[in-house]
N, C-alpha and C positions, 0 to 999 in steps of 0.2 A: 729750406734755404732763402727764399724770397721774402717770408714771413720776417727771419731775422733781419736783412738788408734792410726791409722797409721799416722795422721797428726801430732799427740803429738809427736809419735816416730821421725817422720822425723825431727821435730823441733829442739828437746833435741840432735840429733846426729847432726846437723848441727850446734847446739850450741859448741858441744863437739869439733867439728873436727876445728872449729872456735878457741876456746879457746887452741886445741893443736898446731895449726898453728902458732899463735902468740907466743906461748912457745918454739917452736922450733927453731922461726926465732926471738929472741931479738932485734937482730939489726934492724930489718926493722921498718920503721917510722910508727907510729900509728896516727889514726886521733884523732885530740883534740875536745872536744864539743864546740860548737860554742857559743861565748857571744852573749847572746839575751839582746836587750834594752827593756827598759819599751813599755807595748803593746802600740800600737798607732792606735789601730783600736777604731773606737767610739762604744759604748756600747748604747744597746735600751735606757737607763735611760737618758744618755747625749743628743741623738736625742729628747728625750722628752722635756728636759727641754729648748731647743733652737726652741721648737714649741710653749711652752708657749708663749712668745713675739708675735707670729704671730697670737696665739688664742687671745691674750689680745689684739690686733690692733682692732679687731672687737668686743670684749666684752665690752672692757671698754673704749669708746671714749670719755667720759669726762675726762680720767686721762691719757691720752697719753702724756700731756707735764710731769707729774710727772713720767710716765715709763722712760721718755727720759731723764730725768735728772739723774734718778737710773743706765741706763746704761752706761751716761758718768760717773758718780763717780765709776760705776764698774770697768770701762777700766781704771782710774786713780788708783784704789785700787791692780788692775793687774800689774800696772807698778811700784807700790812698792814693790810687792808681788817678784817681779822678783828680786831683791836685797834684800831683806830681808828675805822671805822665802826659796829663792833659794843658794844665795850666803852668807848670814849671815850678810850684811851690815845694820845698824840700821841707819836711817835717821829722822832728826826731821826737814829737810826743803826740802822736796819733791816738796811742794806747788812751790818753785822757778821756775820750770821746766814747772810746769801747766799754771803757771801764763804767763812765756814767750811764751808758744805756744798761749794761750788766745790773748796776747796783739799783737802778731804777726799778727794773723788772724784778730782782729779786728782792727789794725792798715790799716792792705790792703783793707780792706771793707771802712773804711772812706775816704780814699784816693782815691778811685775809682776802687780798683781790688776785687770787691766780688766775684769772681768766687770760689765756696768750695770747690774743689779738690785740687787745687794747693795752697789754703789758706791752707790746712791741711799739705800737703808736705812740704811748706816752714816754718810752725810751726814746723813740724818734725824735718826741720834742723836744724832751731836756739836752739831747746831745745836741740838737740844731741850736737851741737856744745859745748855748755854750760856745758851740761854733761861729754862730754869729756874731757875739760878743769879741772873741778872740780874732776873728777875721781883722776887725779895724787894725789891730797891732802887727798883723802878719803881713796884710797884702802890700803896704805902704813900705816896707823896709825892704831890704837886699838879701840875698842867699843866707849870709850869715847871720845877719838880723835874725831872719826867720828861723835858721836853726836854734838860735839861742833863746829865742822868744817861745817856740812851741815847746823845747825841753825844759825850759825854767816851768811852763805853764803843768806840765806833765808831771814834773817833781813835786809842786806846790800841791796837786792833787793826789797824789800817792802819799803824801806826808799827812795831809787833812783826812785823807781815810784812816789812815793808821792812827792817827790821834782819837778819832773820833771811833772807838772802838765799841761803845755803848750803842751806837747805830748800826756800822759796818761788821763788826766782829772782828775788826783788827786784823792780825796776824793770823786769829784760827778761824778768820773766814765768815761768810754768811750762809747759815745753813736753816733748817728747818723750814724750806719751802713746800708749800701744798699747792701742786698745779691742777687748774678745772680742767676738763675735757675740752677738746678744740669744737668749737661750734657747738657744745653740749653734748657731742657724740663720740669723738676719739679721745680715748684716754691713754695718757704716757704709759707704757709698758716697758717691765725690764729688760726687755730683749730690743729695746730701740727701735723698734719699726714705724711706731707713730711718730718717732722724735724724726726719723729719716725721713720720712715724708713731709712731714710738716718742715725742716730744715730747706729740703728740697724744692718746695713750692715756695716758700718765703725766696729763695735764691733765684728761682726762674722766674718769678712776676718781677722783682727789682732790678735784674739784669736786664729784662726786656725794656723796661723803663728808660735804665741809663744807657743802653744802647740806643735808643732813639735819641736821648739826650746827647750824648757826643756825635752823632752824626747830625744834628740839625744846624741850622745857622749859630745858634749859640755856642755848640761845639767846635765849630770852623773859627768862631772867633777866639777861644781858648788855645786854638793851636796857634792862632796867629800871634798871641801873647806871649806864648812858649817860645816860638820862633824870633819874635823879633817886638819886644813889649814898649819899648821906646817909639816906632813906626804907628803902633796902632791908634793912639789919640790924634795922629795925623790926617785917619781917614774917618775921624769922628766917632771911633770906638770910646765908648766908657770901662776905661780898663778896671779901675777899681771897684765899680758895680759888679763886672762880670766873676771877678775873682772872689768876693764877698759871697756871692750867690754859690758858686762852686764850692765855698770851703764849707758855705753851711750845709748845702746837701751833703757832702763828703762826712761831714760830721753824723748828720742824721744817719746814715745808710752803717757808718762805725757803730753807732748807737743801737741799731736793730741787729748788727752782729752781736755786738754784746748781750743784749736781749735774748737772743738764741740760744746763745751757749749758757747761761743763767737758767731758763728755760728748762732747755733739754737736759743738763746736769743736775739742777736744783742745788746749785752752789756756786757762790761767788769768792774766789779768793783775790788777796791783797793784790796777787800781782799782775791780774787785768788794768791794772793801771801803772804798772813799773816799766821805767825803762828799757830793760830787754825784750817785753813784747812790741816795743815800738821798733828796735833795732833786727829785730827776728823779722818786724813785717817787711822792713826795707830789703832784707836778705831775700825773703819771698819774692818779692816783687823785682828785684834785679835777676833772679833767675829763671821767673816765667818772662819778662820783659815789660818794660813799660810802655805807657801808650798804646796799649792793647788789653782790652777788658778782660780777653781771654789769658792773658798773661797772668793776672792775678791769680786764677783759679789753677794754672798749669803749675805756675811756681807753688803755690800751697800743696797739690799733690804730689809734688817730687818732692818738697820739703820733708813733709809729714809721712810720708812711706820710707823715704832715706833717714830719718828720725827715728822712727818705729823700727825698721829694719838694724840700724847700725847700733842703736843703743841695745838691743837684744843681743847683738855678738858682742859687744865690749861697752858696757855702761860708763865706763870712764873717760873714754877716750871718742866715743862719737862724733863730737864737735869738731875733731881733726877731722875727719873726712869730710863733713858737710864745709868745713873753709876750703880744702883741697878743690872742692866741688866749683865752689863760688868763684876760687881764683881760676878755674879751666873757662868757666862760661864767660867771666868779665874778660878774659884774655883772646879767646878763640869765638866767642858770641855775644859783640858787643850788644846787641838787641834782645840778650837771652835767650832761651832756648827757641821761642817762638820767632825772635829777629833771625836767629842761627839757620831756623828751618825756611824762613822767607828767603835767604838768600841762597840757599842749596836747592830751595825749586824755581827761585829766577835761573840758578846757571845752567839748572835741568834743561828747561824748556827753551832757553836760548841755545843751549846746546843742540836739542833736538831739532829746532829750526834750521841751525845753520847746517 
């Protein structure tokens, strides 16, 4: 008991002397609290989330192709979330970059260069260049201008690919790809095991990089632009440059997703550039939740599983149920599925503390 009293007495004495010292010497510089970035540590729930695809590889061997497609679409949704959820740029033509990546990897494989990794890199470069050029038209406009510009570019590329059938295959699609072994060891098989592992590895690597990006000071700047773009220049932030960079990065990631689709299916259809794919991507992101990298993955999982199940029950009317699900999410979970779960979590813990 005396130890506790003496410790508390010494603590109070130390704090009193500290405050007295600071009061006596007001001219002496004081330490300012450090600015803390968002917590970049991986939570147990995140680790569990990434262990689920590993378990699915062994538990659901008959669904590896479907899960591979979910991962690819999830990566595509993450690329849109970078500009919509973090920077506030609405796009109706994001499929243009997805299609550019798919056709780049597909054409390389058709013409004798089927090495997967370099195909991914070249697809990312082509899509990034296109995104960089388009960004100057997009970032300076308002929301309606951005919608129309991105939609127009998407429609132009779709029609160009349709007319250039001697290159793209037109409505018949691009086929005849011959993919080489990954790192000269792993050959794509009919069961989709290698394609599954390949898609998962690319998704995980890019997610780690993008997670670090959005939690960096650059990512915080993007959030500031989304919440109040007109106030950011007042603190010296170069808004246009930041938007150009993130738009270019998002285009590159979309290009990688398109290349993954081409390499794992060994076919590229004209629909990869179509407006329906961009609209579908928006639905996926709204379902999962914007401004959260995991929102794109969760949205892709829910949407594609629902599509697979409902189309099996009723191929003609499955979109009706998807539309109904979307309305319910928008009305009762404004932040998507993850946003709704976050609200329930906060209410639960607050109720528990009360």
